[in-house]
N, C-alpha and C positions, 0 to 999 in steps of 0.2 A: 541342814538348813542354814542358809546364809542370812545373817541378821541384817535388817536395814541399816544403811550407812547413817552416821551421825550427821544430822542437818546443821547447817550454819545458823547463826543467830537470825540473819536476814531471812532465811527460808522459813524458820519457825515463825517470825513476826508475820510473814506474808501469808501463812497458811490460813485457809478458811475452814476452821473446825466444824462450822455448821454443816459441811458436806457429809460428815459422819452422822449427824443428827437427821439430815435428810434421807440418808440411806436406811437408817433405823426405821423411820416413818414408811419408807417405801417397802421394806421387808414386812412390816406390820400390815401394810395394805395388801401385799401379796397373800398373806395368811388369810385375811378376811376374804379376798377375792376367791381363794381356793375353797374357803368354807361355803361361800355362795354357790360355787360350781358343784360342790359335793351335794348340797341340798337339792339343786336343780336336777342332778342326774338321779338322785335317790327317788325324788317324787316321780320323775318320768318312768323310771324302772317299776315302781309299784303299780302304776296305772297300767303299764304294758303287761306285767306278769299276772294281773287279775284275770286277763282273758287269754293267756297264751300258756299252753302246757306242752309237755312231750319232751323228747330228747334234745331238740334244738333249743327249747326254752331253758332246759336244764344247763346246757353249755352256756347259753347267753347269761344266765344268772351267775355262773361262775366268773365269767368275764367282767360283769358288772361289779361284783364283789371285789375282784382283784383291782379294778380301776379305782373304786372307792377307797380301798386300803392304800393304794399308792398316793391317792390324793390327800388322805389323812396324814400320811407320813410327810408329804411335801409341805403341807400346812403347818405341821409341828416343826419342821426344819426352818421354815420362814420365821416362825415365832421365836425359835431359839436364836436365829440370827439377829432379829430385831432386838432381843434382850441383850445380846453381846454387844451390839453396836451402841445401844443406849448407854451401857456402862462404859464403853470405850470413849464415847463423847465426853462423859464426865471426867474420866481420868485424863484424857488428852487436854481438856480445857484447863484442869488444874496444873498439869505438867507444863503446858505452855506458859501459864501465868508465873510459874516458878522461874522459868528461864528469863522471861522479860523482867521479872522482879529483881533477879540477880544483876542483870544488865543495868537497870535503873539505879540500883543501889551503888554500883561501881561508878557509874557516871557522876551521881551526886557526891561521891567521895573523891572526885577529881581525877579518876582514872580514865584513860583513853581506851575505847572499845571499838575495834573494826568489825562491824556486824557481818560484812560479806566473808571475811576469813575467820571470824571468831577469835581473833588474837586480841590480847589485852597487854597494855604496857603503861608505864608511868609517863607523865608528861615531861618530866625532866629526870636526869640521872641522880636522884636523891634517895638515899637508902630507905627512909621511912616510906616514901611513895612507892619504891620498888617492891617493898614488902607487901604493901597493900595491894599492889597490882598482882603479885604472885598469888595471894590468897583469893582475890577476886577471880582470877583465872581458873583456879582450882574449883571454886563454887560454881562458876558458869559452865565448866566442863562437866561437872557432876550433874547439873541440871539438864544439860543437853543429852547426856548419857541416859538420864532418867526418862526424858521424852522418848528417846529411841526405844528404851525397854518397854515402855507403855505401848508404844505403837506395835512393836513386835508381839507382845503379849495379845494385844487385841486381834492382830492377824491370826495368831495360833488359835485363839478362841473361836474365831469365826470359822476357821478351817475345821475345827473339831465339830462346830455346830452343823456345818454343811454335810460332813460324813460321806460325801460321794463326789465323783467327778461330774461336772456339768459345764454348760457354756459359761456360766458366770464365773466359776472357778478358773476356767481356762483364760478368762480376761485378766487374771492376775489377783483374784480375790483370795487372799489368805494362802498363797503358794510360797511365801517366805521371800519372794524376789522384790516385793514392794510392801510397804506398810499398810495398815488398815485404812489410814487416811486417804491415800491416793487411790487405792482400789475401790473404796466405798464411794468416794466422790465420783469416780468413773461409773460405777454402777447406778448411782442415783441419777446421773445425767443421761443414762441410756433409755430412761422411760420416754414415751412419746410426748412431744411438746404440745402445748395448747395455744395456738396463735390468738392474740387478742387484738381486735381491730374496733371499728364502730360497731354499735349494737346490731345494725342491719347486716354488716359483714360476718359478725359472730353468729347470727341466726342462719345465715346462708351456709357457713362452714359447718355448723352443727348438724343441719339437715342433709348435709352431703355424706354424713357418716352412716354406716350401718348401725343397727341396734347393738350388735356385738362391740363395735368400735366405741360407741358411746358408753356402754357399760364399762369397758376397759379403761377409758379416760376418767370416768367417775371414781373408779377404784384406785387408779394409779396417780391421778393428778386432782384430788378433791378440792384442794385449795384454788387451783386455777379455774376448774369448772364451776365451782360455787360462786366465784367472783365475775363470771363471764356474762356481762349484761347483754340481753337480747336473746338468750336461749331459753327454752321452756322452763317455766317455774318448777315443774316436777323434777327436772334434771338438776337444777340448782339445789333443790331441797335434798335430794338423795346425796349429792356430793357434800353438802354442808353438814348433814346429819352424820356422815361418815367422818367428816373432818373433826367433829366434836371429840371423838376418841383420840384421834392423832394429836390434836392440840392439847388435850388434857395431859396425855403422856409426856409431851414436849415440855409443858409448863411445870409438871411435877418434877421432872429432871432438872429444869432450871432452878426450881425452888431448893432442891437438894444441893446443887452447886453453890447457890447463894448462901445457904446456911453454913456450908463448909468454909466458904470464903469470908464469912461474917459481913457480907454485903447487905446491910440491913435495908437500905433504900430499895435495891433491886428486889430483895425478898418481899417487901411490902407491895411493890408493883405486881410481882408474879402472883402473889396470893389474891390480890384484888381481881386479876384476870381469871383465876381459878373460881372465885365466887361468881364472876360473870358467867362462866361456862355452866356452873351449877344452876344459875338462874335460867339460861337457855334450856337446859334439860327439863327443869320443872315446868316451864311454859309449854315445851312441846309435848310433854306427857299429859299436861292438862288440856291440850288442844290438839288431839291426834290427827285431825283433818287439815291443820294449818301447815303452811309451807315455810321453811326456813330459807329465805331468799338471800340473806347475807350472814357470813360469819367471818369475823377478822379479829384475831387476837394478836396481831403482829405490830400494832402501833406502840408508840411510846407511852401513851396514857392508858385508858381503860379499853375493854373489848368493845366491839361494834357488832351489831346484829340487826336484821330486818325480818319481820315475820308477816306473812300474808294470811288474813282470814278470808277464805274464799279463793277461788282460782282466777288469778289475774289474766291468765291466757284465754279463758272462755267467757269471762265477764265483760259486759258492754260498758259497765261504769266501774272505774277504778279510783280509789282514794289512797293518797300517800301522805301520811302525817309526819312531819319533822318536828321533834321537840326541841326545847331550848335549855334555859339555865338549869344547872344541877342534875341534868338527866344522866343516868348510867344504866347500863343493861341490868346490873344487879338490883338497882332500886326502882326501875321504871318500866322494864319490859313487860312484866306481867300485867300491870295496870293499863299500859298502852294497848296491849293485845286485847284485854277485856273491853276497853272502850272502843277499839276497832270493831269488835263484834257488835257492840250496841249501835255504832254509827251505820254499820252494814245493814242491820235489821231495820233501823229507822229510815234509811234510804229506800230499802225494798218496800217498806209500808207505803211510802209516798209514790213509788213507782206503781204499786197496786191500787193506789187511790182509795185505801181503806177497805178494799175487797179481800176479805180473809181467804176466799177461795183461790186467789191468785198470789197471795203473799208468799206462799212457800216456793212457788216457781220464781217469783221476782227476786228473792234472796240469792238465788244462783246467778243472777245477772249483776251482782255487785261483789267487789272484792275491796277490802280495806287493809292497808299495809302500815304497820308500825315500823318506822325507819329510824333506827339509832345507828346511823352509818357514819357518824362523825364524832369528834370529841367535843361535846358541848361544854361550855364554860361552867365553872363551879363558883357561884357568887350567892352571898346572903341576900334574901329578899324579904326580910321581916319589916323593913321600912323603906320609904322613898329615899331617905338619906343613905341607907346602906346600899340600896340598888345603885344609885348614882355613883357612889364612891367605888363600889366593886367594879362596875362596868368601866368606869373611867380609868381605873388603875390596873385592872387585871385582864380586860378583854380587848382583843385587837381584831381588826378586820380580817386578818390572816386566818383566824379560826373559822369565820363564816365562809371565806373564799375557799379554804381547804374543803369544808363540808359541801359547798356548792359544786366544786369540781368532782365530787363523788355522786352528788345527788342527780346532777344533770344527766349523765349517761345511764344512771338507773332509771330515771323517768323515760328516757328515749328507748331504753331496752324493754320496758313494758309495752310500748307501742310496736316495737319490732317483733316481740314474741306473741303478740295478740293474735287470735284467730279471727278477730273482727278487722275489717279494712281500716276503720278509724274509730278506735275506742274512745270513749269520753273519760278523760283523765283529769282529776282535780287534785292539786297540790294544796295541802294544808300546813301552815307553819305557826307554831305556837312560841311566843316569847322570842328568845334569840333565834330560834328556828325560823321565824318569819324573815329575819334578815338573811339567813342562809338560803331560804327558799327564793327570796326576791333575787339574789345573785345567781342562783341555779337557773332561773327562768331566763336570765340574760346571757347565760353561757351558751356558746354556739353548739355545744354537744347535746343540748336538749332538742334541737331540731324541730321546735314547734309542736312537741308531743303533748303539751298541756293545754287544756281548754279553759279551765277556771283555776282561780287561786282564792284561798280564804286565809287571811292573816288574823290571828287572835292573840290578845295580850302582847302586842308588838311594841318594842322600843324604837322601831324605825325600820323603813325599807329603802333600799337603794333605787327608788323610782318615784316619779311624779305622777305617772298616769299608767293605765293598763298597756298602752302602746310600748312603754319602755321595757315591759315584761314580756313582749311578744304576743299580747292577748288583745282581743277585740274589745271595744268599749263595753262597759257594763258586765265585764266578766272578772273583775277583781273586787273582792268583798272583804269587809273589816268588821270585827267583833271586838268591842272594848267594854269590859264590865266595870261597874262602879267599884272604886277601892282598889283597883289593880295598880299597884305601885310601879310595875314595869311599863304599862301602857300609859301611865300619867307622866312619864319623864318629860315628854314634850310641853307639858303645861306648867313646869316649875318656873318660879321666878325668885328674885331676891338673892339671899346669900349663897344659894346653891348654883347660881348662874355660871360661875367659871367652870366647875366640873361638868355642869350640864352641857356647855358649849363643846367640851371635849367629846362627850357622849354622843351628842347629835352629829358632830363631824364624822363619827365612826359609823353610826347607824342610818344615816339619811333622814328623810322627812318622816314625821309621825303620820301613818296612814289614816289615823282617825281624824285628821284635819284636812284630808284631801277630798275635795268635792268630786273629783273624777273617779273615786272609789266608792262602791255601794256600801253605805253604812247600815249595818243590820242590828237588830235589837238583841239584848241579853236580859231584858227585864221579864218579869212574870207576864204571861200572855195566855191566850186561848187560840187554838188552831181554827181554821175555817170549818173543820168538822166538829168543833166543840170540845176538843181535848185540852185539858189544863196543862200548861207548861210552867215549870218552876223557873225563877230568875237565877242568875249567877252573879257573884260578887268576888272580889279578890283576883288573884292571879291564877289560881289552880282549879276553879270550879267549872270552867267552860264545858268540859266533856265528862264531868263526874255526874253520877246519878243525883237526882234531887233529894231533899230530906226524907221523902217516903219512897225513894227508889224510882221515881218517875223521871221523865225526860225533861231536860232544861230547854229553854228557848234557844240557847246558843247551839246545843247539839241538833235540835230540830232544823235550824237554819242551815247548818253544815250539811245535814242529810239532804235538804232540799237542793242545795247546789250539787252535791255528789249525784243525786238522782236526776239532775236536769229539769227538775220541777221548780224553776225559779218563780213561777206564779204563786207558790205557796209561801214565799219568803215573808217574814215578819220584820219590817224595817223600823229604823229609829223614828 
């Protein structure tokens, strides 16, 4: 077997090691897909042979057992390959770092390095510099040889894991003529692509596929399918649930690499995302009928996720809540999903007009989504001074704009995937999430999908009236509780004025001061039907249960907007 040639420094620097990691994930996906196929065939065979006997049935049973055995072997092989490639990624990453580290050390030492040819020389003919250059050349050569050895070992390991000839191996996977890096990158790239266009185009594309093709893409490209705005919620859910395992494996490998490299900052970030994944698993286990609409662990900060309570494709009324300051998947998703369930039930009760006989049916007509699809700012909110200082110094409009760019197509995608010709969609934004929501509604990608908006605990919105948000008059609502330090920023005066000016420049007008927005009550109240509602105070009580577990006026008002029962609203 011919060993792969030694790459130049320039080639090593240009390599995308993540191709190996992607191939490991693809092989793992293949193993899972084969497992699903095994289960499907086994169930079908059991049903068939309950009512079929005789010689033909006996021969058929033998054929099925043989097929299942081959499927089990293929799944085991895919799993072995995935394990080999996961290890190869870690070793190649370390070996590449060693090469580039030696090059950097030589350059810092004043030695000239030609990365295209991997030649090393002293800048001038001086004995001490020439000696340094000679030593540097030896260290760099050893590192390049080490990289080539790791690549060759990985290829041999994959070859052994495959243990048979097939089309993948024929493409150069593990045959010794190319290393694992190039072969696996090719293999990962051979899976079918998922085009991403507007949500309407995505929906049309998805519905053009057969059920088998859809299942194949969910298994092979779960990240792409799970992020595809406009396709059915169940398809996104299945893809993102599968992606949980893939992302956990990837992050665990990254954590191992960071530990070995003593990269403490990277290790801290990866561990935080692993805790986010644990939080998603816990939430989905506690809410088996919920749908995981978004899963994104690839950002620089924390993980992102969105969970729907109820089916947004079949519901006529859909609510999407975007949170604000200090929100993380780990710390906030479980509470947000629980509150989404409360909002859904409260909206259904208003649709049913208190008729308990129809309340059960009405709940099926409402879906509430907890959307943590962006990196919310992390700022202290214990006092007004702390809020102003934190917002002015650490939060920029770019954060809200980035979130809006993600939220707008998500909202449009709900309309594209809906089985109703014109579903009633309400966007709700809390705290800094209200700023993000206001920008999303002005983003052309939203395509007018949203009918109503509710801002609560808002530091400011980038709009002066509902028309700026693409909404009709009287369809923008505001809730502002007493003692809410974030919502009270716009009322500050005196020595805090300079930082206040910087804050207001970033977040726009205080919606609580705009007469064009409908101002709703957060105080203790009684519904038209005689139900007592608890008041809310501070920044965090709007959607929480009352002291005795009852509904707050703020939640009741939100539910009235979501249900389209604005005649029930309790105003200031």
